[in-house]
C-alpha positions in Angstrom: -13.1 120.0 45.4 -9.4 121.1 45.6 -7.5 121.9 42.4 -4.0 120.5 42.1 -1.6 123.0 40.5 1.6 122.1 38.8 4.6 124.0 40.2 5.9 125.7 37.0 9.5 125.6 38.1 9.7 121.9 38.8 11.5 119.7 36.3 13.8 116.7 36.3 17.3 118.0 35.5 18.2 114.6 34.1 15.5 114.9 31.5 17.0 118.1 30.0 19.2 117.8 26.9 22.6 119.4 26.7 21.9 123.0 25.8 25.5 124.3 25.6 25.4 124.8 21.8 22.0 126.3 21.6 21.1 129.9 20.8 17.8 131.1 22.1 15.8 134.2 21.5 13.4 135.7 24.1 10.8 138.2 23.1 9.3 140.0 26.1 6.2 142.2 26.4 6.8 145.6 28.2 3.1 145.6 29.3 2.8 144.3 32.9 6.6 144.6 33.0 6.7 143.9 36.8 5.4 140.4 35.8 7.2 139.9 32.5 10.6 140.9 33.9 10.2 138.1 36.5 9.3 135.7 33.7 12.4 136.8 31.8 14.5 136.3 34.9 13.3 132.7 35.3 13.8 131.9 31.6 17.3 133.3 31.6 18.3 131.6 34.8 17.0 128.2 33.6 18.7 128.5 30.2 22.0 129.4 31.8 21.7 126.7 34.4 21.3 124.1 31.6 24.3 125.3 29.5 23.2 128.0 27.2 25.9 130.6 27.1 24.9 134.2 28.1 26.0 135.5 24.7 23.6 133.0 23.1 20.5 134.4 24.7 19.1 137.1 22.5 16.6 139.2 24.4 14.3 141.8 22.8 11.3 143.8 24.2 8.1 144.6 22.4 5.4 147.0 23.6 2.7 144.5 24.5 1.7 140.9 24.3 0.0 141.3 20.9 3.4 142.3 19.4 5.0 139.1 20.6 4.0 137.4 17.4 5.5 140.0 15.2 8.7 140.1 17.2 9.0 136.3 17.2 8.3 136.2 13.5 11.1 138.7 12.7 13.5 136.9 15.0 12.7 133.5 13.4 13.4 134.9 10.0 17.0 135.9 10.8 19.7 133.8 9.2 23.5 133.3 9.5 25.2 134.4 12.6 22.0 136.1 13.8 19.8 133.0 13.6 18.5 131.4 16.7 17.6 127.8 17.4 14.3 128.6 19.2 12.3 131.4 20.6 10.5 132.0 23.8 7.7 134.6 24.0 6.9 136.0 27.4 3.9 138.2 28.2 1.1 138.7 30.7 -2.5 139.5 30.0 -4.8 140.1 32.9 -8.6 140.0 32.4 -10.3 143.4 32.7 -13.8 144.6 32.2 -13.8 144.5 28.4 -13.4 141.7 25.8 -9.9 143.1 25.1 -8.4 140.2 27.1 -10.1 137.6 24.9 -8.9 139.2 21.6 -5.3 139.6 22.8 -5.1 136.0 24.1 -6.7 134.5 21.1 -4.6 136.6 18.7 -1.3 135.7 20.4 -2.2 132.0 20.7 -3.2 131.8 17.0 -0.1 133.8 15.9 2.3 131.5 17.8 0.5 128.5 16.4 1.0 129.7 12.9 4.6 130.5 13.5 5.1 126.9 14.8 3.2 125.4 11.9 5.1 127.3 9.2 8.5 127.8 10.9 11.7 126.0 11.0 12.3 126.6 14.7 10.2 126.2 17.8 8.4 129.2 19.2 7.5 128.6 22.9 4.3 130.1 24.3 5.1 131.8 27.6 2.0 134.1 27.8 0.3 134.2 31.2 -3.5 134.6 30.8 -4.9 135.2 34.2 -8.0 136.7 35.8 -6.1 138.7 38.4 -2.7 140.3 38.9 -2.1 138.0 42.0 -2.6 135.0 39.8 0.0 136.3 37.4 2.4 137.0 40.2 1.9 133.5 41.6 3.0 132.2 38.2 5.9 134.6 37.7 8.1 133.4 40.6 5.4 133.2 43.2 3.8 130.2 45.0 3.2 128.3 41.7 6.7 128.8 40.4 7.8 130.6 37.2 6.3 130.1 33.8 9.6 131.5 32.4 11.4 128.4 33.9 8.8 126.1 32.2 9.1 127.9 28.9 12.9 127.7 28.9 12.8 123.9 29.7 10.3 123.5 26.8 12.5 125.5 24.5 15.6 123.3 25.2 13.6 120.1 24.7 12.0 121.3 21.5 15.3 122.6 20.1 16.9 119.2 20.9 13.9 117.5 19.3 14.4 119.5 16.1 18.2 118.9 16.1 17.6 115.2 16.5 15.6 115.1 13.2 18.4 116.5 11.1 
């Protein structure tokens, strides 16, 4: 039985709210940087294409995917002129021979969930959790699109959702 995959870069531009006044933080893992830099490129391009000003994209790197939660938590706590409206975390964890993969993926998933449950701003999960490097490349601008694009679209929609509740 064939599996249908969603192309991660596909979205209806008419469904995207105006993002011109939004300020978005992006926390990116250095680990698997050949993949995460592609995710970052996709996220930035999508934010810019939908009206976010370059100076309103705050980008920071952390050593690995596990540190995404800490980085996002710190960025979410900033106030005043440094405050962002939403955060995208981007990382890539590729299954290896040890259970390390399971612990990292679980920890990041739980940490981002906690930030979203407690927080005042949306934190968007852009962590690739793949079995192989090729699967990650396919989802970082390859044949399946770019998870960074998808994360940026989600960030814009969730920021607009939050702003609509005020």
